[in-house]
N, C-alpha and C positions, 0 to 999 in steps of 0.2 A: 180317504175320508168322505168324499162326496159319494163314492160308490157305496160306502157303508150306510150313509144317510138315505140314499135312494133305495137301499135294501129294506127300509122301513115301510115301504108301500105308499099308497096315495095319501094316507093320513098324515104323512110327513109334511105335506103342503100347508095345511092350516097350522101345524106346529111351527114350521119355519116362518109363516106369516106372523104368528104371535111373537116369535123371538125378534123379528125385525121391528115390529111395532114397539116392543118393550125397549129395544136398543135405541130407537129414534127418540122416544119419550125420555129415556134416561139421559141421553146426551143433551137434549133441550133443557130439561130440568136441572142438569148439572151446571150448565152455563148460567141459568137463572139464579140458582142458589149460590154460585161462586161470586156473583156480584153483590151478595148480601153480607159480605164480610163486615162485621159490626165495627164501627169506629166510635169514637167519643163525640160524634156530631150531635147525637140526641142530648147528651149532657150539655153540650155547648148551646144547643137550641134552647133548652130550659133556662140556662143562665142569661141568654139574650132576652128571653121573655121576662125574667125577673128584673132585668135592668130597664124594661119598658121599650126595648128595641124590636118592635113587632116586625118592621119591614126587613131588618137584617135576619131575623129568625125565619121568615118566609123565604127569603133569598137563599138561605142555607139549605132549606128543604128542596128548592128547585135545583140547586147545584148538585146534589147527590141523590139519585133515585133510590130511596129506601122505603120499605113499607112503614117502618116506625116513623120516619120523618114526614111521610105523607099524612099519616094519621094525626100527628102533632100539628101539621100545617092546617088541617081541617078544623082542629080545635081553635087554633089561633085566628084563622080567618073568620070563624063564627063566635069569637070570644064574647060578643055582646048579646048573642041570642042562642042559648042552649048549646054550648060547646061540647057538653058530654054526649048529646045526641049526635052531633056532627062527627065526633071522634068514633062513636060506636058504629055509625053507618060506614065511615071510611074504613074502620077496622074489619068489619064483616067483608067489605069488598076486597081488601088486601089479603085476608086469609083465604078467600075464595080464589084469588089470583095465584096464591102460593100453592094451593092444593090442585091446581089445574093439571090434569093428566094422571094424577095418582090413582084415581078410580080405575083407569085403564090398566095400570100396572097391577092393581089388585085383582082385576079380572083375569089377566094373563097368568098370575100366580095360581088362581083357581082352575082356569081352563086348561092349562098345559098338561097337568097330570090326567085330567079327564079325557082329553084328546088322546093321550098316550094309552090310557086304559081302553078306549074305544078301538084304537089301532090293534091293541093286544087281542081283544075279543074278535075282531075281524080276521086277524092272522090265525087265531086258533080255529075259528070256523072253517077257514080255507084248509087248514091242516087236516081237520076231521073229514072235510069233504073229499080231499085227496085220498085219505086213508080208507074211506068207505068205497071209493072207486077202484083203487089199486090193491087194497089189502095191506097187510103189514110187510109184504115182500119188498116194498120200495121205501126204505127208511129215509133216503135223501129227499124225497118229495115231501115227506111229513116235516122234516127238520127245517126246510125252507120257510114254511109258514110259522114255525115256532121262532125262528131267527127274526123274521119280520116283526112278530109280536114283541119280542124283547127289545129290538132296536127302537120301535115306536114308544114303548114304555119308558126306556131310558131317556129318549129325546124329550118327551113331555115333562118328565120329572126334572131333567136338566134345565130346561127353560124356566120352570117354576123356581128352582133353587137359585139360579143366577139372577132372576128378576127380583127375588125377595130381598137381596142385599141392598140395591139402590132404593127400593121401595121403603124399607125400614129406615134407611139413612135420611131420605127426603122427609119422611114423616116426622122424625125427631127434629129435623131442621125447622119444619113448620111449627111444631110445638114450641121450640125455643124462641122463634120469632114472634109467635102469638103471645108468649109470656112477656117478652120485651115490649111489645106494643101495649099490653095491659099495664105494665109497670110504669112506662113513661106517660101514658095517657092519664093514669091516676095522679102522677106527680104534677102534670100540667093542670088537671082539673082541680087539684088541691090548691095550687097557686091562684088560679083564676077565681076560685070560690072565695079565697081570702082577700083578694084585691078589690 
């Protein structure tokens, strides 16, 4: 397997670098999103606010690190002075934190096939160079460059395809968490506006 990858030429080095980068970010984001398992703590926090138990609601947010709970805590903490602005600001910060690293995965998805294509072009240029020097009498020399080109293309596309799966999964998790933040922030804002 390693010998096959080495047959892809020197363009395999940046492709392998992209794959390692994508793997590292995917593992880190996987652990981050794994901790976001939603519980009914946001509902409990809203109920505590409705009962006027501000301190208990804030303690609940500190107990479980969740973007939704941190946004609600910002609204509760600033309940006397523009809680909507405080929650909006906290929400923007939380969504930015959730999206960290996703732009790198997006870049790897785009860059992988382009690097593979560049490797293909380099391999074909080498093949034609060999063909012009030796003529058509040495087919093995020509096919080596074509093989190098195909390996590089396959590796670049493979990295992009494999990276696309966690990228889309993480993106949908960010969207779900953003909707959850908006939903609970609206509930809290509605209650604070009426009280």
